[in-house]
C-alpha positions as CSV (number, residue, x, y, z in Angstrom):
1,X,-0.4,-0.5,0.0
2,X,1.1,3.4,-1.3
3,X,1.8,6.4,1.7
4,X,-1.1,8.7,0.4
5,X,0.2,12.4,-0.2
6,X,-1.5,13.9,2.7
7,X,-0.7,12.4,5.5
8,X,2.9,13.1,4.3
9,X,2.1,16.7,4.9
10,X,0.6,16.3,7.4
11,X,4.2,14.3,8.4
12,X,6.0,16.7,6.7
13,X,3.8,20.0,9.1
14,X,4.5,18.7,12.2
15,X,7.7,18.5,11.8
16,X,8.1,22.1,10.6
17,X,9.5,23.8,13.5
18,X,13.3,22.7,12.2
19,X,14.9,23.5,9.2
20,X,16.3,22.3,6.1
21,X,13.5,19.3,6.4
22,X,13.4,18.2,2.6
23,X,11.7,14.4,1.5
24,X,11.6,12.6,-1.8
25,X,8.9,10.0,-3.5
26,X,10.2,7.0,-3.6
27,X,7.8,4.2,-5.4
28,X,4.5,5.2,-3.4
29,X,6.5,6.3,0.0
30,X,8.4,9.4,0.7
31,X,11.9,9.4,2.3
32,X,12.3,12.3,5.0
33,X,15.6,14.1,5.0
34,X,17.3,16.2,7.4
35,X,20.4,18.2,6.9
36,X,20.5,16.5,3.9
37,X,20.0,13.3,5.5
38,X,18.7,10.4,5.3
39,X,16.5,9.7,9.0
40,X,13.0,7.9,8.3
41,X,10.7,7.9,5.7
42,X,6.9,7.6,5.3
43,X,5.8,3.4,4.5
44,X,2.7,3.5,4.4
45,X,1.1,6.1,6.1
46,X,3.4,5.2,9.2
47,X,5.9,8.4,10.3
48,X,9.3,5.6,10.8
49,X,13.2,7.0,12.1
50,X,16.3,5.4,11.9
51,X,16.4,3.6,15.1
52,X,19.7,4.7,16.2
53,X,20.5,5.0,20.6
54,X,19.5,9.1,20.9
55,X,16.2,8.3,18.8
56,X,15.8,5.2,21.3
57,X,16.9,6.9,24.0
58,X,13.8,10.1,22.9
59,X,11.3,7.5,21.9
60,X,12.3,4.2,24.9
61,X,8.5,2.8,24.9
62,X,8.3,3.1,20.0
63,X,7.7,-0.3,18.8
64,X,9.8,-1.4,15.9
65,X,8.5,-2.3,12.4
66,X,9.6,-2.5,8.8
67,X,9.4,0.1,6.4
68,X,9.2,-2.2,3.2
69,X,9.6,-6.2,3.7
70,X,13.4,-6.4,3.9
71,X,14.4,-3.3,4.8
72,X,16.0,-2.8,8.1
73,X,14.4,-2.2,11.3
74,X,13.1,1.3,11.7
75,X,11.1,2.7,15.8
76,X,7.4,4.0,14.6
77,X,6.9,7.6,15.3
78,X,3.1,7.8,16.8
79,X,3.5,10.9,19.4
80,X,3.2,13.1,15.9
81,X,1.4,16.3,17.7
82,X,4.6,16.7,20.4
83,X,6.4,18.5,17.1
84,X,8.7,19.9,20.3
85,X,10.2,16.4,20.5
86,X,10.7,15.6,16.7
87,X,12.4,18.7,17.0
88,X,14.8,17.1,19.6
89,X,14.1,14.2,17.5
90,X,16.1,15.1,14.1
91,X,18.5,17.0,16.1
92,X,19.1,13.8,17.4
93,X,19.3,12.2,14.5
94,X,21.1,14.4,13.0
95,X,23.9,14.3,15.7
96,X,24.4,10.2,15.1
97,X,24.1,9.6,11.3
98,X,27.2,9.5,9.7
99,X,28.4,13.4,7.6
100,X,27.4,13.3,4.6
101,X,30.3,12.6,2.3
102,X,31.9,15.7,-0.3
103,X,31.0,14.5,-3.7
């Protein structure tokens, strides 16, 4: 099942406190970027983020889910109304993920 554009728009609105958030459509789903880094995506109308140490600390009760068959396990973000938490989550993911390589 592909994600609905309306759900993506909702997620992007909830993440709007942070600058440099973008997305790219990919095979009916949406990959979400923060400061150019892939931090997760919208898969089957679910917002999933990479399972990093800091993300786990911020979302200790988060369930894990597969974005698609054969994909790596990710954290299901269900506290979508807490924009401050989402902003902190983006910054934590940015700090945990490797720096972008220069081309």
